[in-house]
C-alpha positions in Angstrom: -3.5 -12.3 5.2 -3.2 -9.3 7.5 -5.7 -8.5 10.1 -8.1 -5.7 9.4 -6.2 -3.4 11.6 -2.9 -3.9 9.9 -1.8 -0.7 8.1 -0.9 -0.9 4.3 1.9 0.7 2.7 2.3 0.9 -1.2 6.0 1.4 -2.2 6.2 2.2 -5.9 9.8 1.4 -7.1 11.0 -1.0 -4.4 13.0 -3.7 -6.2 16.4 -2.4 -5.0 18.3 0.5 -3.3 16.4 3.0 -1.5 13.0 1.7 -2.4 13.8 -1.7 -1.1 15.0 -0.3 2.2 11.8 1.6 2.7 9.7 -1.4 2.0 11.6 -3.6 4.4 11.7 -0.9 7.1 8.0 -0.3 6.8 7.3 -4.0 7.1 9.4 -4.0 10.4 7.2 -1.2 11.6 4.2 -3.4 11.1 2.8 -2.4 7.7 1.8 -4.7 5.1 4.2 -3.6 2.3 3.4 -3.9 -1.4 6.6 -3.3 -3.3 5.6 -3.2 -7.1 8.0 -3.8 -9.9 9.3 -0.5 -11.3 9.6 -1.9 -14.8 13.3 -2.8 -14.6 15.0 -5.8 -16.2 17.1 -6.2 -13.2 14.2 -6.0 -10.7 14.3 -8.3 -7.6 11.0 -7.4 -6.4 10.0 -10.9 -5.7 13.3 -11.3 -3.6 12.3 -8.1 -1.7 8.9 -9.7 -1.0 10.5 -12.9 0.3 12.9 -11.1 2.4 10.2 -9.3 4.2 8.1 -12.5 4.6 11.1 -14.4 6.0 11.6 -11.8 8.6 7.8 -12.3 9.6 6.3 -9.4 7.8 3.6 -9.3 5.1 4.4 -8.4 1.5 2.8 -8.7 -2.0 4.9 -8.0 -5.1 2.8 -6.5 -7.8 4.2 -5.7 -11.3 3.4 -2.3 -12.6 4.6 -0.1 -15.4 4.4 3.5 -14.2 4.3 4.9 -17.7 0.8 3.3 -18.2 -2.1 4.8 -16.3 -4.0 1.6 -16.8 -1.2 -0.5 -15.2 -1.1 2.0 -12.3 -4.9 1.7 -11.8 -4.6 -2.0 -11.9 -1.9 -1.9 -9.3 -4.0 0.2 -6.7 -7.1 -2.0 -7.5 -5.2 -5.1 -6.7 -3.8 -3.6 -3.5 -7.3 -2.8 -2.4 -8.5 -6.2 -3.5 -5.8 -7.9 -1.4 -5.7 -5.7 1.8 -9.1 -3.7 1.8 -7.2 -0.4 2.5 -4.3 1.9 1.8 -2.7 4.0 4.5 0.9 5.1 3.0 2.0 5.8 -0.4 5.6 6.1 -1.2 6.5 7.0 -4.9 10.3 6.1 -5.3 10.1 5.1 -9.0 12.3 7.4 -11.1 14.2 7.8 -14.5 17.4 9.8 -14.6 19.5 11.4 -17.3 22.0 14.1 -16.2 23.1 16.3 -19.1 22.6 19.6 -20.9 19.5 20.4 -22.9 21.4 20.0 -26.2 22.7 16.5 -25.2 19.4 15.1 -23.9 17.4 13.4 -26.7 13.7 14.1 -26.8 12.8 10.5 -26.2 14.9 10.5 -23.1 13.3 13.8 -21.8 9.8 12.3 -22.5 10.7 9.0 -20.7 11.8 11.0 -17.5 8.6 12.9 -17.7 6.6 9.7 -18.0 8.2 7.9 -15.2 8.7 10.9 -12.8 6.1 13.6 -12.7 3.4 11.8 -15.0 3.7 8.4 -13.1 3.4 10.3 -9.8 0.4 12.2 -11.0 -1.4 8.9 -12.2 -0.4 7.2 -9.0 -2.0 9.9 -6.8 -5.3 9.9 -9.0 -5.5 6.2 -8.6 -4.7 6.2 -4.8 -6.4 9.3 -3.3 -10.0 7.9 -3.2 -8.8 4.8 -1.2 -7.4 7.1 1.5 -10.9 8.3 1.9 -12.6 4.9 2.0 -10.1 3.2 4.3 -8.1 5.8 6.3 -5.7 4.6 9.0 -7.7 4.0 12.1 -10.8 5.8 10.5 -14.1 4.8 9.3 -15.8 5.0 5.9 -15.4 8.5 4.5 -12.6 9.7 7.0 -9.6 11.2 5.3 -6.3 10.0 7.0 -3.1 9.0 5.3 0.5 9.7 4.5 2.1 10.1 1.0 5.8 10.3 0.6 7.3 11.5 -2.8 11.1 11.2 -3.7 11.8 14.7 -4.9 13.9 17.6 -4.3 13.8 21.0 -2.5 13.3 23.7 -5.3 16.3 25.9 -5.8 18.1 27.2 -8.7 21.5 25.2 -8.6 19.5 22.1 -8.9 18.8 22.9 -12.5 22.6 23.2 -13.6 23.6 20.7 -16.1 20.5 18.6 -15.8 17.6 20.8 -16.7 15.7 18.2 -18.5 15.8 15.9 -15.5 15.0 18.8 -13.2 11.8 19.6 -15.1 10.1 16.5 -13.9 11.7 16.2 -10.5 10.9 19.7 -9.5 7.3 19.1 -11.0 7.0 16.4 -8.5 7.9 18.7 -5.7 5.4 21.2 -7.1 2.7 18.4 -6.8 3.7 17.9 -3.2 3.2 21.6 -2.5 -0.1 21.8 -4.3 -1.6 18.7 -3.1 -0.8 19.7 0.4 -2.9 22.9 -0.3 -5.6 21.0 -1.5 -5.7 18.8 1.6 -5.8 22.0 3.7 -8.3 23.9 1.6 -10.6 20.7 1.5 -10.5 20.1 5.2 -8.7 16.8 4.9 -6.9 17.3 8.2 -5.8 13.8 8.6 -3.8 13.7 5.0 -0.1 14.7 4.6 2.1 14.6 1.6 5.9 15.1 2.0 8.8 15.3 -0.4 12.2 13.7 0.7 15.7 14.1 -0.9 19.2 12.9 0.2 21.5 15.3 1.8 24.5 13.2 0.7 24.9 10.5 -1.9 23.1 7.2 -1.2 24.5 3.8 -1.9 22.5 2.3 -4.8 22.8 0.0 -8.0 24.3 3.1 -9.8 27.1 3.5 -7.3 27.9 -0.2 -6.4 31.0 -0.2 -8.6 32.6 2.8 -7.3 36.3 2.7 -6.0 36.7 2.8 -2.2 37.8 6.2 -2.2 34.6 7.3 -3.9 32.6 5.1 -1.6 33.7 7.4 1.1 31.1 9.7 -0.2 28.2 7.2 0.3 25.7 6.5 3.0 23.5 3.2 3.3 20.0 3.6 2.1 18.9 3.1 5.7 19.3 6.9 6.5 16.7 7.5 3.9 14.3 4.9 5.1 14.7 5.9 8.7 13.7 9.5 7.7 10.7 8.1 5.7 9.5 6.2 8.7 9.9 9.3 11.0 8.1 11.4 8.6 5.0 9.1 8.5 4.9 9.1 12.4 5.3 12.9 12.5 2.2 15.0 13.2 0.5 16.2 9.9 1.1 19.9 10.5 4.9 19.2 10.7 5.3 17.5 7.4 2.4 18.5 5.1 3.7 20.1 2.1 7.3 20.1 3.1 10.2 19.4 0.8 12.7 17.9 3.3 16.2 16.4 3.5 16.7 13.0 5.2 19.5 14.0 7.4 18.1 17.5 8.5 14.7 15.9 9.2 16.3 13.1 11.4 18.3 15.8 13.4 15.0 17.5 14.3 13.9 14.1 15.8 17.0 13.9 17.9 19.3 11.9 15.9 23.0 12.8 16.2 25.0 9.6 15.2 25.3 9.6 11.5 28.6 7.8 11.4 26.5 4.5 11.4 25.1 5.4 8.0 28.5 5.7 6.3 29.3 2.9 3.8 33.0 3.3 4.6 33.3 3.2 8.4 34.8 6.4 10.0 34.2 8.3 6.8 32.2 11.6 6.6 30.3 11.7 3.3 30.3 15.1 1.7 27.0 16.9 1.8 25.6 17.7 -1.7 22.8 19.7 -0.8 22.7 23.5 0.3 22.5 24.2 4.0 19.6 26.5 3.5 16.8 26.9 0.7 14.8 29.7 -0.6 11.5 30.5 0.9 8.7 29.9 -1.8 6.0 31.7 0.0 5.2 35.3 -1.1 3.6 38.1 1.0 0.1 37.6 -0.6 0.3 33.9 0.1 -3.1 33.6 1.9 -5.0 35.9 -0.5 -6.9 33.6 -2.8 -8.6 36.1 -4.7 -11.4 34.9 -6.9 -10.5 31.4 -7.8 -11.6 29.5 -10.9 -12.2 25.7 -10.7 -12.3 24.2 -14.1 -13.9 21.0 -12.8 -16.9 22.9 -11.3 -17.3 24.9 -14.3 -17.5 21.8 -16.6 -19.9 20.2 -14.3 -22.2 23.2 -14.3 -22.2 23.1 -18.2 -23.4 19.4 -18.3 
């Protein structure tokens, strides 16, 4: 069991690839890492936990089906039961199908929404109260914690050829933006939620069989996890509500050697993301007008 001071990171979707690397690197940073099984037949979540433990870290593999709010609630409850706190949440679980609307079956579309945006929403709902109760370094009732979401910047080219997939992934980014505004409006100054996306293709189970010439376009997952760790350490005002790219954020932290991340030595993977993104803010951004709160309206009727 970790000491009461040991911070706890819950990594949803950590059996392989990017999620595995994030869980391992957070454990190296001193977090008790909980890498749940993202409902994959090929999951090696127990292997990831043993890898962390053999390296001297603390890890507890917990099975979860992110399509089930009940399963997610059980995951968070078990996390609190084991460790008594939650300091970092990383939502890496995802379903993918890149094709046109006409060639994306409804069941596939529904699966992507269940795993991507609905799974994230249910995980946030289950987790948020525990940041309040056991914030990092804070006492009862102090809001302090970090949330990392694997979702992209919002720009029109992302929708091309994969609109059904983009609906959920962009929805996750909207959640990041909106939740960050909630934190600000509600005075939760110690909370930050950030989205992260790769600037180049990342080595994963989906790319492990590529020919060597294609592998030249890949980077190791460590670039992504390095960026996640840096985001968690960054000041709240620097990352709250931001939709960031791994390479670009690391550059702001002084990283200049990216050759070490290349799967093929000396290769320079092609950037797959735009250099600049549209500004989503409008001139009337700070004018809230007369806001309606459905939760308060319902409570007043009871």
